[in-house]
C-alpha positions as a Python dict, from the first residue, in 0.01 Angstrom:
ca = {
    (1, 'M'): (0, 0, 0),
    (2, 'D'): (-163, -336, -14),
    (3, 'G'): (-351, -329, 307),
    (4, 'K'): (-622, -555, 168),
    (5, 'D'): (-402, -857, 212),
    (6, 'R'): (-375, -824, 575),
    (7, 'T'): (-619, -1032, 779),
    (8, 'V'): (-787, -862, 1080),
    (9, 'D'): (-638, -1110, 1322),
    (10, 'D'): (-277, -1096, 1203),
    (11, 'K'): (-145, -752, 1253),
    (12, 'S'): (207, -867, 1276),
    (13, 'T'): (246, -834, 891),
    (14, 'I'): (178, -576, 631),
    (15, 'H'): (208, -660, 270),
    (16, 'Y'): (328, -321, 145),
    (17, 'N'): (331, -428, -226),
    (18, 'S'): (394, -741, -427),
    (19, 'T'): (771, -734, -340),
    (20, 'I'): (772, -578, 22),
    (21, 'T'): (622, -736, 326),
    (22, 'I'): (692, -585, 668),
    (23, 'S'): (674, -854, 931),
    (24, 'N'): (722, -918, 1302),
    (25, 'I'): (531, -601, 1402),
    (26, 'P'): (469, -644, 1772),
    (27, 'D'): (107, -610, 1912),
    (28, 'K'): (215, -329, 2126),
    (29, 'A'): (286, -109, 1817),
    (30, 'Y'): (-102, -108, 1769),
    (31, 'E'): (-150, 37, 2117),
    (32, 'Y'): (-32, 381, 2022),
    (33, 'V'): (-363, 538, 1926),
    (34, 'V'): (-427, 865, 1743),
    (35, 'N'): (-788, 991, 1717),
    (36, 'G'): (-927, 657, 1817),
    (37, 'R'): (-717, 435, 1581),
    (38, 'S'): (-362, 304, 1601),
    (39, 'A'): (-118, 523, 1410),
    (40, 'I'): (-16, 225, 1190),
    (41, 'E'): (-369, 161, 1077),
    (42, 'W'): (-416, 536, 1011),
    (43, 'I'): (-110, 546, 785),
    (44, 'V'): (-215, 215, 604),
    (45, 'D'): (-566, 354, 541),
    (46, 'R'): (-449, 701, 429),
    (47, 'Y'): (-178, 587, 188),
    (48, 'Q'): (-357, 309, -16),
    (49, 'V'): (-417, 353, -392),
    (50, 'R'): (-791, 432, -436),
    (51, 'T'): (-1013, 492, -738),
    (52, 'D'): (-1327, 696, -692),
    (53, 'K'): (-1624, 493, -814),
    (54, 'K'): (-1817, 785, -966),
    (55, 'S'): (-1523, 990, -1131),
    (56, 'G'): (-1288, 704, -1198),
    (57, 'I'): (-1009, 926, -1076),
    (58, 'T'): (-734, 732, -905),
    (59, 'N'): (-557, 869, -595),
    (60, 'D'): (-205, 711, -594),
    (61, 'P'): (13, 859, -313),
    (62, 'N'): (310, 684, -474),
    (63, 'G'): (290, 940, -752),
    (64, 'W'): (351, 1229, -515),
    (65, 'A'): (641, 1050, -358),
    (66, 'E'): (802, 991, -693),
    (67, 'E'): (736, 1354, -783),
    (68, 'V'): (940, 1481, -485),
    (69, 'G'): (1220, 1238, -557),
    (70, 'N'): (1170, 1005, -276),
    (71, 'P'): (978, 680, -400),
    (72, 'R'): (1050, 520, -44),
    (73, 'Y'): (852, 805, 133),
    (74, 'I'): (561, 598, 221),
    (75, 'L'): (748, 295, 317),
    (76, 'D'): (997, 499, 527),
    (77, 'L'): (696, 685, 692),
    (78, 'L'): (532, 344, 785),
    (79, 'L'): (855, 205, 923),
    (80, 'S'): (906, 526, 1123),
    (81, 'V'): (548, 515, 1265),
    (82, 'I'): (591, 155, 1366),
    (83, 'N'): (925, 239, 1547),
    (84, 'V'): (778, 553, 1716),
    (85, 'S'): (460, 356, 1819),
    (86, 'V'): (660, 89, 1999),
    (87, 'Q'): (902, 334, 2156),
    (88, 'T'): (610, 553, 2282),
    (89, 'V'): (423, 253, 2431),
    (90, 'D'): (748, 145, 2602),
    (91, 'I'): (804, 504, 2744),
    (92, 'V'): (429, 535, 2862),
    (93, 'D'): (436, 192, 3018),
    (94, 'N'): (755, 280, 3229),
    (95, 'L'): (622, 605, 3354),
    (96, 'P'): (556, 605, 3725),
    (97, 'R'): (188, 566, 3814),
    (98, 'L'): (3, 862, 3946),
    (99, 'K'): (-189, 836, 4268),
    (100, 'F'): (-485, 1053, 4324),
    (101, 'D'): (-618, 1105, 4683),
}
């Protein structure tokens, strides 16, 4: 994933790679937080191609996706997380408010 291209201020667009851009991501999608970070940001961080500086070993999650026969795995996962995030925020926002005495 090409998370470096996204600016901090504009979270409505994710440049997945040189040919795929996910756009019109609503701000509320980032309100769904898991362990202190939005689920979307967690996925973007975890599924980036990285090379370890010391060893030179490259961790490319795309290789695993192709190995299991689903090269769209990471893209589909990201799209699902965006969808679930928006739906979860909508559900939580529509829950009745609890009143404590």
